[in-house]
C-alpha positions in Angstrom: 146.5 87.2 123.0 143.0 85.6 123.6 141.4 88.9 122.4 143.4 88.6 119.2 142.1 85.1 118.6 138.6 86.0 119.2 139.0 88.9 116.9 140.3 86.8 114.1 137.5 84.2 114.6 134.9 87.0 114.5 136.6 88.5 111.3 136.5 85.0 109.6 132.9 84.5 110.5 132.0 88.0 109.3 133.8 87.3 105.9 132.0 83.9 105.6 128.6 85.6 106.1 129.4 88.5 103.7 130.5 85.9 101.0 127.1 84.1 101.4 125.3 87.4 101.1 127.2 88.9 98.1 128.3 85.8 96.1 125.4 84.7 93.8 123.5 81.5 94.0 122.7 79.9 90.7 119.3 78.4 90.2 118.6 76.1 87.2 115.5 74.4 85.9 115.0 72.1 82.9 112.0 70.3 81.8 111.6 68.2 78.6 108.3 66.6 77.3 108.3 64.1 74.6 104.9 62.4 74.1 104.1 61.0 77.5 107.7 61.1 78.8 108.4 64.1 81.0 111.8 64.5 82.5 113.8 67.4 84.0 115.7 68.7 87.1 115.8 71.6 89.6 119.2 72.7 90.9 120.6 75.2 93.2 124.4 75.8 93.4 126.8 78.3 95.0 130.5 78.6 93.9 130.0 75.7 91.5 129.0 73.6 94.6 125.6 71.9 94.1 123.6 72.6 97.1 120.3 70.9 96.0 119.2 68.9 93.1 115.8 67.4 92.4 114.9 65.3 89.5 111.5 65.2 87.7 109.8 62.7 88.0 111.0 62.4 91.7 113.0 59.4 92.3 111.4 56.7 94.5 112.6 57.0 98.0 111.7 55.1 101.2 108.5 56.3 102.7 109.1 57.8 106.2 106.3 57.9 108.7 105.1 61.4 109.3 103.1 62.3 112.3 99.6 63.4 111.5 98.9 67.0 112.1 95.5 68.3 113.2 94.0 70.8 110.8 92.4 73.9 112.4 90.5 76.5 110.4 91.0 78.8 113.3 94.7 78.7 112.9 94.5 79.2 109.1 92.3 82.2 109.5 94.5 83.6 112.2 97.5 83.4 109.7 95.4 85.0 106.9 94.3 87.9 109.2 97.9 88.4 110.4 99.2 88.2 106.8 96.8 91.0 105.7 97.9 93.1 108.7 101.6 92.6 107.8 101.1 92.9 104.1 102.5 96.3 103.8 105.7 95.3 105.4 106.1 92.2 103.3 105.9 93.9 99.9 109.5 95.4 100.2 110.7 91.7 100.7 109.0 90.8 97.4 110.5 93.8 95.7 114.0 93.1 97.0 113.5 89.4 95.8 112.7 90.6 92.3 115.6 93.0 92.2 118.0 90.3 93.4 117.2 88.1 90.5 119.2 88.2 87.3 118.1 86.1 84.3 121.0 84.3 82.7 119.2 82.1 80.3 115.5 81.4 79.2 115.0 78.9 76.5 111.7 77.5 75.2 111.5 75.0 72.3 108.0 73.8 71.4 106.6 71.4 68.9 102.8 72.1 68.7 100.1 70.6 66.7 96.2 71.0 66.9 93.5 69.0 65.4 92.9 71.8 62.9 95.8 72.9 60.7 94.3 76.3 60.7 94.4 76.6 64.3 98.0 75.4 64.3 99.0 78.1 61.8 97.1 80.8 63.8 98.8 79.8 67.1 102.2 79.6 65.4 101.8 83.0 64.0 100.9 84.6 67.3 103.8 82.8 69.0 106.3 83.8 66.3 105.2 87.5 66.5 105.6 87.5 70.3 108.9 85.5 70.3 110.5 87.7 67.5 110.3 90.7 70.1 111.3 88.7 73.2 114.2 87.0 71.2 115.9 90.4 71.0 116.8 90.0 74.7 120.3 88.3 74.6 119.3 85.7 77.3 116.2 84.7 75.7 115.6 82.0 73.0 112.0 81.1 72.0 111.3 78.8 69.2 108.3 76.8 67.9 108.0 74.1 65.2 104.3 73.6 64.2 103.1 70.1 63.4 100.2 70.1 60.9 99.9 66.3 60.9 98.8 65.3 64.6 97.7 67.0 67.7 100.5 67.2 70.3 102.4 69.5 72.6 106.1 68.6 73.0 109.1 70.6 73.9 111.8 71.7 76.3 111.8 74.5 78.8 115.1 75.7 80.6 115.9 78.8 82.7 118.9 79.8 84.7 118.8 82.6 87.3 121.4 84.3 89.5 120.3 85.3 92.9 122.2 87.7 95.3 120.6 87.5 98.6 121.8 90.6 100.5 118.9 92.8 99.5 116.5 90.1 100.6 118.1 89.6 103.9 118.2 93.4 104.6 114.4 93.6 103.7 113.6 90.6 105.9 115.6 92.1 108.9 113.8 95.5 108.4 110.4 93.9 108.1 111.0 91.5 111.1 111.4 94.6 113.4 107.7 95.3 112.8 105.3 93.7 115.2 102.8 92.5 112.6 105.5 90.6 110.8 106.7 88.9 114.0 103.1 88.0 114.9 102.8 86.4 111.3 105.9 84.4 111.7 104.8 83.2 115.2 101.4 82.2 113.7 102.9 80.3 110.8 105.2 78.5 113.3 102.1 77.5 115.4 100.3 76.3 112.1 103.1 73.9 111.4 103.1 72.3 114.7 
């Protein structure tokens, strides 16, 4: 009886772990600039549950006392040396990270003006020629409105990504079996102490 209960608990934990690895995380970023006012947010959610949200500009919070850390060039150079030694094992992690991303939405709306109307027209032409090609991608929307009267850069930028972490976790586990990667993690941990 007890083995059945332990087996069911292990099965439930394995299903939870697999759902975390195979159900995508959604990452959203939005930024809007109008004259001197800049506002936006960064958000990470999973199964429509918001895990993290940061507003831009950051809301005022109580300042907590932080213990001062001693800065050591020896530790920094040690981390750099170990990073170079482990670089070949870390590139598959970056490759897995890029393969795990899926662009759901990219939107850029600009209102640009320069001191010279000729410069504004020239930059607008370059932007429109590039954006006409990129706008063929269904998830991309790039637009620009030139302002020939005054010099300014206003607009909004928004993107949404979907991240499925199982490839990243597999690449991390494979890389962690290599000694240079373990030494790098240990050196970074010592650097933060």
